[in-house]
MOPAC internal coordinates of N, CA, C and O (Angstrom, degrees):
PM7 1SCF
backbone

  N    0.0000 0     0.00 0     0.00 0    0    0    0
  C    1.4500 1     0.00 0     0.00 0    1    0    0
  C    1.5332 1   108.42 1     0.00 0    2    1    0
  O    1.2310 1   121.00 1   -36.43 1    3    2    1
  N    1.2898 1   115.70 1   143.57 1    3    2    1
  C    1.4596 1   121.00 1  -179.90 1    5    3    2
  C    1.5313 1   110.05 1   -66.43 1    6    5    3
  O    1.2310 1   121.06 1   -31.71 1    7    6    5
  N    1.3283 1   115.59 1   148.29 1    7    6    5
  C    1.4657 1   120.88 1  -178.10 1    9    7    6
  C    1.5237 1   111.43 1   -60.63 1   10    9    7
  O    1.2310 1   120.26 1   142.52 1   11   10    9
  N    1.3340 1   117.11 1   -37.48 1   11   10    9
  C    1.4670 1   118.65 1  -178.16 1   13   11   10
  C    1.5224 1   111.39 1   -68.39 1   14   13   11
  O    1.2310 1   120.14 1   149.18 1   15   14   13
  N    1.3402 1   117.34 1   -30.82 1   15   14   13
  C    1.4690 1   120.13 1   176.97 1   17   15   14
  C    1.5318 1   110.04 1   -68.46 1   18   17   15
  O    1.2310 1   120.61 1   140.63 1   19   18   17
  N    1.3289 1   116.44 1   -39.37 1   19   18   17
  C    1.4674 1   120.38 1   177.89 1   21   19   18
  C    1.5273 1   109.62 1   -63.79 1   22   21   19
  O    1.2310 1   121.01 1   137.30 1   23   22   21
  N    1.3250 1   115.67 1   -42.70 1   23   22   21
  C    1.4645 1   120.94 1   179.26 1   25   23   22
  C    1.5295 1   110.82 1   -61.88 1   26   25   23
  O    1.2310 1   120.73 1   137.15 1   27   26   25
  N    1.3302 1   116.20 1   -42.85 1   27   26   25
  C    1.4672 1   120.36 1   178.36 1   29   27   26
  C    1.5216 1   111.08 1   -63.53 1   30   29   27
  O    1.2310 1   120.56 1   138.01 1   31   30   29
  N    1.3338 1   116.53 1   -41.99 1   31   30   29
  C    1.4668 1   120.26 1  -179.29 1   33   31   30
  C    1.5300 1   110.55 1   -61.64 1   34   33   31
  O    1.2310 1   120.43 1   140.69 1   35   34   33
  N    1.3295 1   116.79 1   -39.31 1   35   34   33
  C    1.4661 1   120.30 1   178.26 1   37   35   34
  C    1.5312 1   110.89 1   -66.10 1   38   37   35
  O    1.2310 1   120.51 1   138.51 1   39   38   37
  N    1.3368 1   116.62 1   -41.49 1   39   38   37
  C    1.4660 1   120.51 1   178.40 1   41   39   38
  C    1.5235 1   111.23 1   -63.44 1   42   41   39
  O    1.2310 1   120.60 1   137.78 1   43   42   41
  N    1.3162 1   116.47 1   -42.22 1   43   42   41
  C    1.4693 1   120.77 1   179.30 1   45   43   42
  C    1.5227 1   109.64 1   -60.18 1   46   45   43
  O    1.2310 1   120.57 1   135.25 1   47   46   45
  N    1.3295 1   116.52 1   -44.75 1   47   46   45
  C    1.4616 1   120.30 1  -179.38 1   49   47   46
  C    1.5329 1   111.13 1   -65.15 1   50   49   47
  O    1.2310 1   120.76 1   140.16 1   51   50   49
  N    1.3325 1   116.15 1   -39.84 1   51   50   49
  C    1.4626 1   120.23 1  -177.16 1   53   51   50
  C    1.5339 1   112.32 1   -66.36 1   54   53   51
  O    1.2310 1   120.03 1   140.67 1   55   54   53
  N    1.3251 1   117.54 1   -39.33 1   55   54   53
  C    1.4604 1   121.42 1  -174.71 1   57   55   54
  C    1.5305 1   113.76 1  -100.62 1   58   57   55
  O    1.2310 1   119.26 1  -174.70 1   59   58   57
  N    1.3165 1   119.02 1     5.30 1   59   58   57
  C    1.4689 1   121.48 1  -174.27 1   61   59   58
  C    1.5302 1   112.50 1   -58.31 1   62   61   59
  O    1.2310 1   120.15 1   130.90 1   63   62   61
  N    1.3298 1   117.31 1   -49.10 1   63   62   61
  C    1.4686 1   120.65 1  -178.00 1   65   63   62
  C    1.5290 1   111.44 1   -65.10 1   66   65   63
  O    1.2310 1   120.98 1   136.41 1   67   66   65
  N    1.3191 1   115.74 1   -43.59 1   67   66   65
  C    1.4674 1   120.05 1  -178.83 1   69   67   66
  C    1.5300 1   110.65 1   -63.53 1   70   69   67
  O    1.2310 1   120.20 1   136.58 1   71   70   69
  N    1.3329 1   117.22 1   -43.42 1   71   70   69
  C    1.4695 1   121.47 1   178.18 1   73   71   70
  C    1.5251 1   110.77 1   -61.13 1   74   73   71
  O    1.2310 1   120.92 1   134.19 1   75   74   73
  N    1.3366 1   115.85 1   -45.81 1   75   74   73
  C    1.4672 1   120.13 1  -178.29 1   77   75   74
  C    1.5277 1   110.79 1   -62.61 1   78   77   75
  O    1.2310 1   120.43 1   137.91 1   79   78   77
  N    1.3316 1   116.78 1   -42.09 1   79   78   77
  C    1.4652 1   120.35 1  -179.66 1   81   79   78
  C    1.5290 1   110.96 1   -64.30 1   82   81   79
  O    1.2310 1   120.37 1   135.77 1   83   82   81
  N    1.3300 1   116.89 1   -44.23 1   83   82   81
  C    1.4666 1   120.29 1  -179.74 1   85   83   82
  C    1.5238 1   111.43 1   -65.91 1   86   85   83
  O    1.2310 1   120.17 1   139.43 1   87   86   85
  N    1.3162 1   117.28 1   -40.57 1   87   86   85
  C    1.4645 1   120.67 1   179.22 1   89   87   86
  C    1.5323 1   110.86 1   -65.27 1   90   89   87
  O    1.2310 1   120.90 1   144.41 1   91   90   89
  N    1.3418 1   115.89 1   -35.59 1   91   90   89
  C    1.4623 1   119.78 1   178.06 1   93   91   90
  C    1.5319 1   110.50 1   -66.45 1   94   93   91
  O    1.2310 1   120.70 1   139.08 1   95   94   93
  N    1.3323 1   116.26 1   -40.92 1   95   94   93
  C    1.4683 1   120.41 1   178.06 1   97   95   94
  C    1.5252 1   110.01 1   -62.74 1   98   97   95
  O    1.2310 1   120.38 1   135.97 1   99   98   97
  N    1.3277 1   116.87 1   -44.03 1   99   98   97
  C    1.4637 1   121.08 1  -179.15 1  101   99   98
  C    1.5265 1   110.69 1   -62.05 1  102  101   99
  O    1.2310 1   120.48 1   136.97 1  103  102  101
  N    1.3282 1   116.69 1   -43.03 1  103  102  101
  C    1.4662 1   121.03 1  -176.07 1  105  103  102
  C    1.5278 1   112.68 1   -72.49 1  106  105  103
  O    1.2310 1   120.14 1   143.71 1  107  106  105
  N    1.3367 1   117.33 1   -36.29 1  107  106  105
  C    1.4637 1   119.29 1  -171.44 1  109  107  106
  C    1.5333 1   114.30 1  -105.01 1  110  109  107
  O    1.2310 1   120.08 1   177.94 1  111  110  109
  N    1.3082 1   117.45 1    -2.06 1  111  110  109
  C    1.4603 1   119.83 1  -175.53 1  113  111  110
  C    1.5302 1   111.84 1   -75.04 1  114  113  111
  O    1.2310 1   121.30 1   -44.29 1  115  114  113
  N    1.3446 1   115.12 1   135.71 1  115  114  113
  C    1.4670 1   121.22 1   174.60 1  117  115  114
  C    1.5256 1   110.72 1   -91.40 1  118  117  115
  O    1.2310 1   121.01 1   160.05 1  119  118  117
  N    1.3210 1   115.67 1   -19.95 1  119  118  117
  C    1.4593 1   121.58 1  -178.99 1  121  119  118
  C    1.5329 1   109.37 1   -91.91 1  122  121  119
  O    1.2310 1   119.64 1   -65.14 1  123  122  121
  N    1.3278 1   118.29 1   114.86 1  123  122  121
  C    1.4690 1   120.41 1  -178.22 1  125  123  122
  C    1.5291 1   113.25 1   -61.85 1  126  125  123
  O    1.2310 1   120.26 1   147.84 1  127  126  125
  N    1.3212 1   117.10 1   -32.16 1  127  126  125
  C    1.4633 1   120.23 1  -179.95 1  129  127  126
  C    1.5287 1   110.45 1   -66.67 1  130  129  127
  O    1.2310 1   121.37 1   139.22 1  131  130  129
  N    1.3339 1   114.98 1   -40.78 1  131  130  129
  C    1.4659 1   119.61 1   179.07 1  133  131  130
  C    1.5347 1   110.32 1   -66.09 1  134  133  131
  O    1.2310 1   120.52 1   137.53 1  135  134  133
  N    1.3096 1   116.60 1   -42.47 1  135  134  133
  C    1.4640 1   120.99 1   178.69 1  137  135  134
  C    1.5269 1   110.65 1   -64.06 1  138  137  135
  O    1.2310 1   120.66 1   139.98 1  139  138  137
  N    1.3241 1   116.34 1   -40.02 1  139  138  137
  C    1.4660 1   120.96 1   179.21 1  141  139  138
  C    1.5239 1   110.54 1   -63.41 1  142  141  139
  O    1.2310 1   120.67 1   136.15 1  143  142  141
  N    1.3260 1   116.32 1   -43.85 1  143  142  141
  C    1.4693 1   120.70 1   179.61 1  145  143  142
  C    1.5287 1   110.92 1   -64.45 1  146  145  143
  O    1.2310 1   120.45 1   139.49 1  147  146  145
  N    1.3216 1   116.75 1   -40.51 1  147  146  145
  C    1.4685 1   120.53 1   177.69 1  149  147  146
  C    1.5288 1   110.45 1   -64.75 1  150  149  147
  O    1.2310 1   120.39 1   141.62 1  151  150  149
  N    1.3291 1   116.86 1   -38.38 1  151  150  149
  C    1.4679 1   120.74 1   178.37 1  153  151  150
  C    1.5235 1   110.70 1   -65.27 1  154  153  151
  O    1.2310 1   120.33 1   141.17 1  155  154  153
  N    1.3257 1   116.97 1   -38.83 1  155  154  153
  C    1.4737 1   120.11 1   177.38 1  157  155  154
  C    1.5191 1   110.78 1   -64.26 1  158  157  155
  O    1.2310 1   120.36 1   138.65 1  159  158  157
  N    1.3348 1   116.91 1   -41.35 1  159  158  157
  C    1.4680 1   120.14 1   178.15 1  161  159  158
  C    1.5253 1   110.79 1   -65.68 1  162  161  159
  O    1.2310 1   120.74 1   142.83 1  163  162  161
  N    1.3186 1   116.18 1   -37.17 1  163  162  161
  C    1.4687 1   120.38 1   178.34 1  165  163  162
  C    1.5290 1   110.61 1   -64.55 1  166  165  163
  O    1.2310 1   120.44 1   142.25 1  167  166  165
  N    1.3158 1   116.76 1   -37.75 1  167  166  165
  C    1.4619 1   120.58 1   178.27 1  169  167  166
  C    1.5221 1   112.07 1   -68.70 1  170  169  167
  O    1.2310 1   120.20 1   155.72 1  171  170  169
  N    1.3289 1   117.22 1   -24.28 1  171  170  169
  C    1.4615 1   121.19 1  -179.53 1  173  171  170
  C    1.5283 1   112.18 1   -76.75 1  174  173  171
  O    1.2310 1   120.49 1   161.44 1  175  174  173
  N    1.3249 1   116.68 1   -18.56 1  175  174  173
  C    1.4690 1   120.75 1   177.57 1  177  175  174
  C    1.5297 1   107.98 1   -69.71 1  178  177  175
  O    1.2310 1   119.68 1   -37.08 1  179  178  177
  N    1.3453 1   118.22 1   142.92 1  179  178  177
  C    1.4691 1   120.06 1  -179.06 1  181  179  178
  C    1.5295 1   112.42 1   -57.52 1  182  181  179
  O    1.2310 1   120.68 1   -34.64 1  183  182  181
  N    1.3301 1   116.30 1   145.36 1  183  182  181
  C    1.4639 1   121.04 1   179.97 1  185  183  182
  C    1.5227 1   111.36 1   -60.29 1  186  185  183
  O    1.2310 1   120.47 1   143.54 1  187  186  185
  N    1.3207 1   116.71 1   -36.46 1  187  186  185
  C    1.4632 1   120.05 1  -177.79 1  189  187  186
  C    1.5251 1   112.87 1   -72.37 1  190  189  187
  O    1.2310 1   119.80 1   176.48 1  191  190  189
  N    1.3213 1   117.99 1    -3.52 1  191  190  189
  C    1.4631 1   121.15 1   176.06 1  193  191  190
  C    1.5274 1   111.05 1   -83.28 1  194  193  191
  O    1.2310 1   120.47 1   175.89 1  195  194  193
  N    1.3266 1   116.71 1    -4.11 1  195  194  193
  C    1.4617 1   121.69 1   178.55 1  197  195  194
  C    1.5330 1   109.10 1   -82.01 1  198  197  195
  O    1.2310 1   119.38 1   -55.99 1  199  198  197
  N    1.3396 1   118.79 1   124.01 1  199  198  197
  C    1.4682 1   120.52 1  -177.00 1  201  199  198
  C    1.5274 1   113.83 1   -63.07 1  202  201  199
  O    1.2310 1   119.84 1   161.49 1  203  202  201
  N    1.3309 1   117.92 1   -18.51 1  203  202  201
  C    1.4593 1   121.00 1   178.12 1  205  203  202
  C    1.5252 1   110.72 1   -64.22 1  206  205  203
  O    1.2310 1   120.32 1   152.28 1  207  206  205
  N    1.3117 1   117.00 1   -27.72 1  207  206  205
  C    1.4642 1   120.56 1  -176.63 1  209  207  206
  C    1.5260 1   113.11 1   -79.32 1  210  209  207
  O    1.2310 1   119.96 1   173.60 1  211  210  209
  N    1.3285 1   117.68 1    -6.40 1  211  210  209
  C    1.4681 1   120.44 1   174.78 1  213  211  210
  C    1.5213 1   108.99 1   -75.77 1  214  213  211
  O    1.2310 1   120.67 1   -33.95 1  215  214  213
  N    1.3188 1   116.33 1   146.05 1  215  214  213
  C    1.4558 1   120.45 1  -179.37 1  217  215  214
  C    1.5216 1   108.15 1  -136.74 1  218  217  215
  O    1.2310 1   120.33 1   -51.86 1  219  218  217
  N    1.3283 1   116.98 1   128.14 1  219  218  217
  C    1.4552 1   120.34 1   177.94 1  221  219  218
  C    1.5227 1   109.83 1   -64.91 1  222  221  219
  O    1.2310 1   120.63 1   -41.31 1  223  222  221
  N    1.3287 1   116.41 1   138.69 1  223  222  221
  C    1.4594 1   121.45 1   179.80 1  225  223  222
  C    1.5221 1   109.74 1  -133.27 1  226  225  223
  O    1.2310 1   121.49 1   -27.51 1  227  226  225
  N    1.3253 1   114.75 1   152.49 1  227  226  225
  C    1.4587 1   121.75 1   176.94 1  229  227  226
  C    1.5292 1   108.81 1   -60.36 1  230  229  227
  O    1.2310 1   120.23 1   -44.96 1  231  230  229
  N    1.3263 1   117.17 1   135.04 1  231  230  229
  C    1.4623 1   121.27 1  -178.71 1  233  231  230
  C    1.5299 1   112.20 1   -68.00 1  234  233  231
  O    1.2310 1   120.26 1   154.72 1  235  234  233
  N    1.3213 1   117.10 1   -25.28 1  235  234  233
  C    1.4589 1   120.79 1  -176.43 1  237  235  234
  C    1.5286 1   111.88 1   -93.02 1  238  237  235
  O    1.2310 1   120.51 1   128.44 1  239  238  237
  N    1.3268 1   116.63 1   -51.56 1  239  238  237
  C    1.4615 1   120.53 1  -173.41 1  241  239  238
  C    1.5176 1   114.10 1  -100.59 1  242  241  239
  O    1.2310 1   119.66 1   159.01 1  243  242  241
  N    1.3271 1   118.25 1   -20.99 1  243  242  241
  C    1.4567 1   121.31 1  -176.55 1  245  243  242
  C    1.5145 1   112.82 1    83.09 1  246  245  243
  O    1.2310 1   120.14 1  -172.36 1  247  246  245
  N    1.3281 1   117.34 1     7.64 1  247  246  245
  C    1.4668 1   121.74 1  -178.89 1  249  247  246
  C    1.5321 1   109.68 1   -65.32 1  250  249  247
  O    1.2310 1   119.97 1   -50.97 1  251  250  249
  N    1.3616 1   117.66 1   129.03 1  251  250  249
  C    1.4598 1   119.82 1  -177.16 1  253  251  250
  C    1.5192 1   114.54 1   -86.71 1  254  253  251
  O    1.2310 1   119.80 1   162.36 1  255  254  253
  N    1.3124 1   117.98 1   -17.64 1  255  254  253
  C    1.4673 1   120.30 1  -176.57 1  257  255  254
  C    1.5220 1   110.37 1  -104.26 1  258  257  255
  O    1.2310 1   120.56 1   -25.27 1  259  258  257
  N    1.3218 1   116.53 1   154.73 1  259  258  257
  C    1.4578 1   121.21 1   179.18 1  261  259  258
  C    1.5184 1   112.00 1    67.28 1  262  261  259
  O    1.2310 1   120.27 1  -143.53 1  263  262  261
  N    1.3215 1   117.09 1    36.47 1  263  262  261
  C    1.4603 1   122.87 1  -176.37 1  265  263  262
  C    1.5236 1   110.41 1   -84.81 1  266  265  263
  O    1.2310 1   120.20 1   -47.06 1  267  266  265
  N    1.3236 1   117.23 1   132.94 1  267  266  265
  C    1.4662 1   122.53 1   177.34 1  269  267  266
  C    1.5310 1   107.61 1  -106.87 1  270  269  267
  O    1.2310 1   120.36 1   -70.89 1  271  270  269
  N    1.3238 1   116.92 1   109.11 1  271  270  269
  C    1.4637 1   122.04 1  -174.80 1  273  271  270
  C    1.5166 1   113.11 1   -58.25 1  274  273  271
  O    1.2310 1   120.72 1   139.20 1  275  274  273
  N    1.3141 1   116.23 1   -40.80 1  275  274  273
  C    1.4622 1   120.95 1  -174.77 1  277  275  274
  C    1.5287 1   111.89 1   -59.32 1  278  277  275
  O    1.2310 1   120.51 1   148.87 1  279  278  277
  N    1.3319 1   116.64 1   -31.13 1  279  278  277
  C    1.4584 1   120.65 1  -175.96 1  281  279  278
  C    1.5237 1   112.97 1  -112.90 1  282  281  279
  O    1.2310 1   119.88 1   164.95 1  283  282  281
  N    1.3201 1   117.83 1   -15.05 1  283  282  281
  C    1.4574 1   120.73 1  -178.83 1  285  283  282
  C    1.5131 1   112.89 1    72.99 1  286  285  283
  O    1.2310 1   120.69 1  -156.67 1  287  286  285
  N    1.3332 1   116.28 1    23.33 1  287  286  285
  C    1.4633 1   121.52 1  -176.60 1  289  287  286
  C    1.5193 1   110.41 1  -126.48 1  290  289  287
  O    1.2310 1   121.24 1   -20.77 1  291  290  289
  N    1.3413 1   115.23 1   159.23 1  291  290  289
  C    1.4600 1   119.27 1   171.89 1  293  291  290
  C    1.5225 1   107.90 1   -76.98 1  294  293  291
  O    1.2310 1   120.83 1   -17.29 1  295  294  293
  N    1.3237 1   116.02 1   162.71 1  295  294  293
  C    1.4675 1   120.58 1  -178.08 1  297  295  294
  C    1.5248 1   111.39 1   -60.14 1  298  297  295
  O    1.2310 1   120.29 1   146.61 1  299  298  297
  N    1.3229 1   117.04 1   -33.39 1  299  298  297
  C    1.4631 1   120.97 1  -178.13 1  301  299  298
  C    1.5273 1   110.21 1   -69.43 1  302  301  299
  O    1.2310 1   120.46 1   130.94 1  303  302  301
  N    1.3431 1   116.72 1   -49.06 1  303  302  301
  C    1.4640 1   120.40 1   179.05 1  305  303  302
  C    1.5247 1   110.71 1   -64.62 1  306  305  303
  O    1.2310 1   120.61 1   142.23 1  307  306  305
  N    1.3364 1   116.45 1   -37.77 1  307  306  305
  C    1.4605 1   119.92 1   178.40 1  309  307  306
  C    1.5228 1   110.42 1   -60.17 1  310  309  307
  O    1.2310 1   120.66 1   133.60 1  311  310  309
  N    1.3292 1   116.35 1   -46.40 1  311  310  309
  C    1.4654 1   120.74 1  -178.11 1  313  311  310
  C    1.5283 1   110.74 1   -62.93 1  314  313  311
  O    1.2310 1   120.37 1   135.87 1  315  314  313
  N    1.3324 1   116.90 1   -44.13 1  315  314  313
  C    1.4641 1   120.40 1   179.80 1  317  315  314
  C    1.5236 1   110.96 1   -62.85 1  318  317  315
  O    1.2310 1   120.39 1   131.62 1  319  318  317
  N    1.3294 1   116.87 1   -48.38 1  319  318  317
  C    1.4631 1   120.59 1  -177.24 1  321  319  318
  C    1.5240 1   111.66 1   -67.71 1  322  321  319
  O    1.2310 1   120.22 1   142.98 1  323  322  321
  N    1.3337 1   117.18 1   -37.02 1  323  322  321
  C    1.4639 1   120.38 1   179.08 1  325  323  322
  C    1.5194 1   110.48 1   -66.91 1  326  325  323
  O    1.2310 1   119.98 1   139.70 1  327  326  325
  N    1.3309 1   117.65 1   -40.30 1  327  326  325
  C    1.4658 1   119.90 1  -179.26 1  329  327  326
  C    1.5244 1   111.47 1   -70.01 1  330  329  327
  O    1.2310 1   119.96 1   155.08 1  331  330  329
  N    1.3279 1   117.69 1   -24.92 1  331  330  329
  C    1.4616 1   121.61 1   176.53 1  333  331  330
  C    1.5290 1   111.76 1   -86.36 1  334  333  331
  O    1.2310 1   120.28 1   173.66 1  335  334  333
  N    1.3275 1   117.07 1    -6.34 1  335  334  333
  C    1.4590 1   121.35 1   179.55 1  337  335  334
  C    1.5145 1   113.50 1    79.33 1  338  337  335
  O    1.2310 1   119.72 1  -157.18 1  339  338  337
  N    1.3187 1   118.14 1    22.82 1  339  338  337
  C    1.4612 1   121.71 1  -177.19 1  341  339  338
  C    1.5300 1   113.37 1   -87.51 1  342  341  339
  O    1.2310 1   120.30 1   170.11 1  343  342  341
  N    1.3310 1   117.03 1    -9.89 1  343  342  341
  C    1.4642 1   120.73 1   178.57 1  345  343  342
  C    1.5270 1   107.61 1  -109.24 1  346  345  343
  O    1.2310 1   119.88 1   -67.23 1  347  346  345
  N    1.3412 1   117.84 1   112.77 1  347  346  345
  C    1.4568 1   120.69 1  -176.56 1  349  347  346
  C    1.5268 1   112.46 1   -62.76 1  350  349  347
  O    1.2310 1   120.81 1   -42.30 1  351  350  349
  N    1.3159 1   116.05 1   137.70 1  351  350  349
  C    1.4581 1   122.18 1   175.60 1  353  351  350
  C    1.5093 1   114.80 1    81.89 1  354  353  351
  O    1.2310 1   119.55 1  -177.55 1  355  354  353
  N    1.3224 1   118.46 1     2.45 1  355  354  353
  C    1.4627 1   121.40 1  -179.36 1  357  355  354
  C    1.5183 1   108.40 1  -109.86 1  358  357  355
  O    1.2310 1   121.37 1   -52.72 1  359  358  357
  N    1.3244 1   114.99 1   127.28 1  359  358  357
  C    1.4640 1   119.12 1   175.50 1  361  359  358
  C    1.5153 1   109.15 1  -144.22 1  362  361  359
  O    1.2310 1   120.75 1   -16.03 1  363  362  361
  N    1.3072 1   116.17 1   163.97 1  363  362  361
  C    1.4537 1   121.33 1  -179.01 1  365  363  362
  C    1.5178 1   110.54 1   -65.28 1  366  365  363
  O    1.2310 1   121.06 1   -39.08 1  367  366  365
  N    1.3079 1   115.57 1   140.92 1  367  366  365
  C    1.4615 1   119.98 1  -179.44 1  369  367  366
  C    1.5204 1   110.44 1   -74.65 1  370  369  367
  O    1.2310 1   121.05 1   -38.56 1  371  370  369
  N    1.3272 1   115.60 1   141.44 1  371  370  369
  C    1.4723 1   120.52 1   172.22 1  373  371  370
  C    1.5189 1   107.71 1  -152.43 1  374  373  371
  O    1.2310 1   120.80 1   -44.69 1  375  374  373
  N    1.3067 1   116.07 1   135.31 1  375  374  373
  C    1.4644 1   120.98 1   179.67 1  377  375  374
  C    1.4867 1   111.17 1  -147.28 1  378  377  375
  O    1.2310 1   120.10 1   180.00 1  379  378  377

């Protein structure tokens, strides 16, 4: 995994509770001033603390596209490893 992805994951974990609390205040607040203040505090949190900015990557190559969640691999690495028999229970389809 790329170093910046690891850094983002740590930031997301560190600010998760604070983000959730501020978002709850914004959503449920009847006082506009309180909601505004919570929104300002939310904006002060680093952008990389937002979980949307995380991107799944292949464990072997770090490729961000064509990621298969079930295996944690990109489609290319999955195909290579499956054809070599390195992934248990996976075989080529035939019918």
